N, C-alpha and C positions, 0 to 999 in steps of 0.2 A: 870912596864910593864906587859902586860897581857900574861899569858901562853896560854890563849885560842887562841889569834891571832897567836902566834907562832905555836901552834899545828895545827890550820887550814891551815896555809901556808905549814907546813911540810907535812901534809897529803894530800895536793892538794885540800882541800875543798873550798879554795878561788881560783876560777878558773881565768885564765888570762882574762883581760879585753877585749882583741882583740877577744878572742873566744866567750865571752858573746855577744859583739856587733855584731859579725858575725851571731851568732845564732839568735839574736833579729832581725837583718835585714832580715835574711832568713825567720824567723817566720812571721814578718810583711808582707813580700812579699807573703809568702804562705797564710797568713790570708786574704790579699786582693784578691788573686787568689781564695781562698776557698769561700769567700762571693760572688764573681763574679760567681763562678761555682754553688754555692748553689742556686742562683737566676735564673739560666739559664734554658731555655726550654730543652736543651740538657740533662741536669742532670735529670730533671723530666722525660724525656723519658727513659733515662737509668735506673732510679730507678724503673719505671714501668716494664721495661724489666727484671731487676734484680729480682724484686719481682715475676715475672713469672717464671724465671729460678729457683728460690729457692722455689717455690711453690711445695706443695705435688702433685698437678695435673701434673706439668711438669715432676717431678721425676718419678711419677707413669707412665706417658705416655712413657718416655724414657726407663724406665725399662721394660715396657710391650713390646715396639717395639723391643728393643735389645734381649729380652727374647723369642721373637716369633720364631717358626719354624713350618714347616709343620708337622713334626713328633710330635704326641701328640696333634695337634691342633684340633679344632672343625671341621675344614674342612677334615682333614685326617680321623677323626672318622666317618664323614658323608660318605666319599668315601668308607671306609671299610664296613660300615653298608649297603650301597647300593650294593657293591659287594657280600656281604654275602647273602643278600636278593635275589639278582639275581641268585645266585647259588643254593638256597634252592629248595629242591624237590617239596614242595607244589606249589611254584610260577611257577617253570618250567612246571609242570603238568597243572597248571591253563592256561598258555599261549598255551599249546597244545590243550586244549579244546576250549578256546575262539576263536570264529569266524569259528569253524569247521562246516561242513555240518550236522554232526549228531546233534550238539547243535541246529543249526537252525531248523532242522526237529523237534526235540524234543520240542523246544519252540513254534513251529507252532502248533503241534498236542496236546501239553499239555492242551491247553485251548479250544480245539475243543468241539463241542457238544457231540460227541462220547465219549470222555474221561470224560466230565461232567456227562454223563449218567452212564458210567462205575463206576466212583467214588461214585456217589450217590447209585447205586445198591450195590457196595462193602461195603459201610458203612452200607446199609440195611441188607446185608447178614452177614457180619463179626462182626458187632457191636451187633448182637443178636436179632435184631428186627424180622428178618425173622424167626428164630427158635421160638421166642416168639409167633409171628403170627401163625406159623404152629402148634405149641403146643396148642395154643388157639383155632384154628379151629377144630383140631382133638379132642380136649377135649370136644367140644360142641356136646353132644348126648342127645337123648330124655330121656333116663333112668337117673334118678337123677336130671333132669333139673327142673327149675321152672315151665316150662310148664307141665311136667309130674306131678308134685306135685299138680298144679291146676286141671289138668284133673282127677287125682285120687281122689282129694277132691270132684270134681263134681260127679264122679261115686259113691262115697261113699254116698253122700247126696241123689243122685238120687235113690239108692237102699234101703235107710233107711225106716223102717215101718212108720215113721211119714210122710215122703215124699210121700210114696205110698198112705197112707190114705188121705193125702191132695189132691193128684191128682184125687183120686177116688171120694171124697165128694165135692171138691171145685166146687161150682155152680151146684151141682147135685140136682135132684128133691127131693131126700130123705131129704136133708138138708133144701130145701126150704119148704116142707111139715111140717117138724119138727118145723121150726121157725114160720110158718103160724099158726099151732095149738096153739102155746103159746099165740097167740094174740086173740083166740076165746073166747066167753062168756062161752062156755062149759068148756074149760080148766081152765079159771079163777075161775068158780064156784067150780070145783073139788078142786082147790088149796085152796079156801076159806074154804070149808067144811073140808078139810083135816087138815087145820091148826087151826080150831075152837076148843075151850076147851071143849064144851058140845054140844050134838045134841038132838033135839026133834025127835020125831018119824018120822015126815015127811022128816027131814033133813037126818036122817039115811037111810031111804029108798032111798032117792035121791043120797046119797053118794055111796051106794052099787051098784046102777044102773050105775052111772058114773064110778065107779071102774071097772065094768065089760065091759065098752065101748071099742070096738076094736081099735078105733083111739088112745084112751088114753093108752091103754095097749101097742099098737105099739110105742107110743111116749116114754114111760118109758123104754121099751125094747131097743130102739135105744139110748136113753139117757144114759143107763148103758153100752152101747157097748164100747169096747176098741178102735175101729176104730174112733168113734166120739171123744173119749178122745184124740187120737193121732192127729186128725184133728185140734181140738181146740188148742192143744199145739203148733202146727206148725203155725197156723195163727198169723201173726205179730211178729213171732220169728226171731232171728238173723240168724238161719239156713235157714229160707225161703228167707230172704233178701240175704244171701250169695249165696244160690243156684241160685237165679235170676242173680246175678253178674256173677257167673261161667258159666251160660247157654250163656250169652252174650259173655263172654271171649272165650269159646271153639268153639263157632260158628262163631267167627270173622275171616275174611280172613287172617289177619295178623298172628293170632294163627296158622291157618292151614298151612300158608306158612313157619312159623318158625318150626312147627312140621315136615313138609316135609324135611326142611333143616337138622334138628337134626337127622332125621332118614336116611338121604342119605349117603351112604358108600363112594361116590365119591366126596363129597363136597370139600375136600382140592385141588383135581386136578382142580376143577372149580373156585378156589379162586384167587384173585388179587396177593396174596403173591407167589402163585405157578407161575403165569405169570412173576412176577419180577425175581424170581429165575431162571426161564428158560432163560430170557433175559440176566441176569448176566452170566450165563454159556455160552451163545452164544458170548457175548462180550469178555469173558476171552480168547476165542480162536482166537480173531480177530488179524491180523498181526500188525496193527497200535498200538493196545492196548498193545500187547506183547512187541513191541519195546519201547514204552513209559515207561512201567513198568521196563523193563530191563535196560534201559538207566538211568532211575531215581534212580535205586539201584546200579549203577556202582560206583566203587571206584573213577574213574576219575571225574564223575559228583559230587560226594559227596565232593571231594577235591575242585572242582570248586566252589561249594556253600560255603564251609568253607572259602576259600580264597577271594572270590568276595567282600565281605563287611568286610573283616578282617582289623585289624590295620596294619598288615604287608604289605598288598597290598597298602593300602592307603599311608603308609610310603614309600613304594617302588616308587610310582609315585611322591610323594613329593620330595624324594631325587633325583630322576631322573631329575626332573625340576631344582632343585638347582645345581646339578653337571653339567648340560648342559648350565647353565646360563653364560653369559659373566662376571657377577660379581663374581661367584665362580672361574672361570678360572683366573681372574685377581687377586683374593685374594690368590689363590694357588701359582701363580707366585711370588707374593709379599712375601708370607711366605718362599718360597724357595730361595729368594734373600738374600745373605749374607750381602749385603750393603744397605739394606732397610733403616736403620736409616739415612744414609748420604743422602738419597733421599727425606727425609721428610722436610716439611716446618718448623717444629720445629727445625730440625738440622741447616737450613740456619738462622733461627732466633737466635739460640744458638751461631752460629759462629759470627754473628753480635755482639752479646753480648760480646763475648770474645775479639773481636777487639775493641769495645768501652771501655771495661774495662782497656785496656792498654793506653788509652789516658792520657797524662801527667796530665792534669787538674783533671781527675777523680782519678788517682793514688794519687795525692796530696790531694784531698778531702777526700778520704777514709782513708788516712794515719792519718788524724787529726779527723775524724768523731767521733771516740769513745775515743780519747785521751783528756787529760785535758790541752794540750799545749796552747790552745787558751783561757783558762778560764779567764786570766787577761785581754786580749784584748776584750773578750766578755763582761766582767762585769765591766770594768773600762773604762773611757774615759778621754782623755787629755783636761784639761780646761785652762792650761797655759803652754807655752813652749817657748824656745828660743835656737837656735843653734849658735847665735852670728856670723852668716856668713856675715852679712852686714858690711860694713866698718864703720858704725856709730851705736852707741848704740841706740836701739829702744826706743825712750822716751815715746812711748804709753805703754810700758811694765815696763820701769824702770825710777826711778828718781836717781840722784846722791847725794841726800841729805836725811839724816835720817828724819823720820816722825816727830820726836819732833823738830829738828832743823828747818825743813821747816815751822812748825806752829809758832815757837817762833821767829826766826830770819830771815827765808828765805834763810839761807845758813848754811853750816856746822860750828860747833864750837867745841872746845876741852874741855876736863874735866881736872881738876888739875892733873898733873903728866903725862899727854899725851905728848909724844915726837914728834908727828907728827900732821900735819894739814891735815884734809880730804878736798881735793880740790873739786871744783864743776865739776868733770868729767875729769879734766886735766890728772888724773893718771889712767884713765879707757880707754881701747881700745878694739875694736872688729875687726873681720875679719875672722880669723880662729877659735878664741875662745874669751871668755871674759878674759881679762888680767887686774889685779889691780897691779900697780907697786908702790913699795916703793922707793923713791929717796932721796938722800942726797942733799938737797937744801934749801936755806933760804926762808922762807915764812912768811907772817904776817897774823895773824888771831885773833880769839877771844877765850878766856877761860871763862867758866862759874865759877865764884867764889861768894860764899856767904859771906857777904851779898852785896857785891859790884855789883854783876850781871856780865854782859859780859865785860871782861877786855882785851883790845888789847894786843897781845903777839906775840913774834918773835919765830919761830920754825926752827929747823935744818932739819927736814924731812917732806916730803909730802907723802900723800897716797891717796887712794880713796875708795869709797864704791858704791853699787848699792842697791836699795830697790824697792820692788814691791808694797809698801803700797798704792800708788795711783791707781795702775792698778789691782792688784790681791791680794786676801787673802782667806783663806780657814778655815773651821771648822774642817772637817775630810777628810783624803785622804792620798795620797802618794806624797812625794817629792823625786825626784831623780836628781842627778847631777853627771856628769863625771868630776872629779877634779884630778888635778896632786897632788899627795902626795909627798911633798918635803919640810919638815918643816925646819924653820930657827928659832933658839932659840930666837933671838932678836925681832922676829915678831909674833904676834898672827894673823894668817889668818884663817878665818872661814866663813862658810855659815850656817846661823841659821834662825829660825823662831821666830818672835818676835810679841808683841802685844803692843799697846799704853797704855794698862791698867796696865802693870807691867814691872819692869826692868829685870825680869827673862826671860830666853830665852832657846830655844831647839836647840842645835847644830846638824845640819846635819853632820858637821865635824869641829873640831877645831884642828889646828896644829900650832906648833911653840914652845913657852915655855911650852905649854901643848898640848898633843896629845890625844884626847879623843872623844868618842861618848857619848852624854848624855845631862845633863842640866848645864847651868851656873846660879847659884843661888846667889842673893845678900843677904848676911846675915844681922843680926841685926846691925852689926857694919859698914855696908856699904862695906864690902869686898866681892869679887866675889869668889865663891867656885864652883868647878867642881864636878858633881855627874854623874857617868857613868862608862865607861870602858876605860882604858889606852890602846891606840893602838901604842905606841911608837916604838914597834918592828915590825910594818908593814913595809914591804919592800917599798922603794921609787918607784913611778911609778903612772900611771893613773888608777884610780879606779872609779867604779860607786858606789856612796854612796846613800843609800836609807833610807827614814824615813817614816814609816807608822803611822798615828795618828788615833786612834779610841777612841774618848772621852778623858779620862785621861791616856789612855794606849798608849805607844810609843814604836815602835819596829825599831831597826836599822839593816841594812844589808850592807855588802861589797861584791860587785860582786855577788848579789843575795843570799849570804850566811847569814843567820840570825846570828847576833852577840850578841845582847843584847835586853832585853825588861824591860822598867821601866814605872812607873806611876807617874803622877804629876797632882794633882787636880787644882793647881793654874794656869796651863797652858792649861786647857781644855777650850780654847778660840778660837776666830777667829784670825788667825795668818797670817802675811805676810813674804816674804823672804827678807833676807839681806845678802850681801856678802861684806867682808871688810878685810883689813890688818891693824893692829894696831902695831906701833913700841913701844917696852917696854924697849929697851936697845940699847946702841950704836952698830952700825953695821960696820964691817970692810969694807974698800973700795972694797976689792976683791969680796965681797958678794952683791954688789950693781950694778945695781938696782935689788932689790928683787921682784920677781913676784908671784902672786897668780893666777893660771890658771884654768879656768872653761870652758870645751868644750861645754857643753850644760846642760840645765836644763828642767825638765818636771814635771808637777803636774797633778795628776789624782784624780778623784772622782768616786765613784761608780755610775753606770748608774741607 
């Protein structure tokens, strides 16, 4: 007997079958509801709503709305800023001036022709041009002037000895006679004799005569004179040319007019500068000019100008428009409303979400959404099942003859040593469950004996079996059956997986003379050996026995508790299901008829 089974039962790890079936039924129902909900438009709409509720945008919006208040808000700051500006001295003074009669008069007169003249003259006088002009005019005197310099130069040239000699001799008879004598034969002869290297007697006499000639003597006397020398130096000289220029200059009307101006002691009083200055003084005393100048320099007007185009005034008007707007008033009321969140569309939407969240189908859906409870249902599908609820065995799923017997004989036969005959369904009944009964009754059948073959034989017991060989077999998957565990030592009742290729089999459950989960292996001597786990100390009752096959790996469970895992390469084949009861010893009358009850069977494969 297995201590493991005892331990599992003692510690409650093998849970009650009713609890498991209840849980499975609930899970199946919940899964059906889950899939229905999962495919529904209502869930799609709810998930979109939930995504919105869980979004940062919603949380931020809710937090912002709930955290809002007029105190500390932008609107309060705007109102405070407006009130502060409204109370500020410069702006109050600005509104005192704006629209006043003095301002209107000032703005009217400020651009008048009178003020334009005044400001032009003010610039002329105050910017220094007047003083410059005055200084310039008064500084213009004949003494030291260019004109005086030219005049003095003229007088100096006029009084010079050369200019006096030139004036005396220029075009005079003395010069004309002097120049005429030079062209006479007499003068030429004199010059010839004077310059000759030697003279004969006649020539000497003639030279002496000519030397004593009065015209020639006068010529040389004039020729040697200083006056003629000065005249000749002046003729064609720069001084003569300059003198002629200065004569024209000093005798010009412009020079004379300029000379008179420079020598005039009242020239400033007669100037345009003096006229402008006088007009400036007159305008400075004018009432209108005095008003404009005074108003322009007043503190109120200066403040008006400072504020007029200032940021503060612009901001004042901007805030005034904001604060008087319906939008501001509405927002202020909103910020002061303690129940503003409850009045939002988001709140209504959120309340709808909370209501939807409580819908039973959604509660069920989210209960399983992140769990692994549906993993088996999602990943496995039923490919063969029977609840045996019909009054007649479903012959589309089951045959009442073994695969080998059906092929060889067409009906069941026994092996040497068997005490019962497997009938052709007479000992199999359905309705509430599959029941295979062992009965003590005489029956005739055949036994396979070598080398005789099938030998007619009388039997004292009958029994039955069912096989899925014609309807269902599987390579890998899960086989489950709810079986009543109530072993009778004289009978081997079992549900197993078998193949037509080998006599070995996989026992979903074997009970009776042997109670085990594992393999039934035919050894070399033809004897059947059990390989697996003895479960003789399992309490009597209904259990769900499970076998999962993955290639050569086999795992057994009782009421979903994993009991044992084994491997068998020989049985890594396509297998079908067989359930039977085999009599191996005499049975007392009190124990008859003996029943093997299977409430349902299901087979799954991975999707």
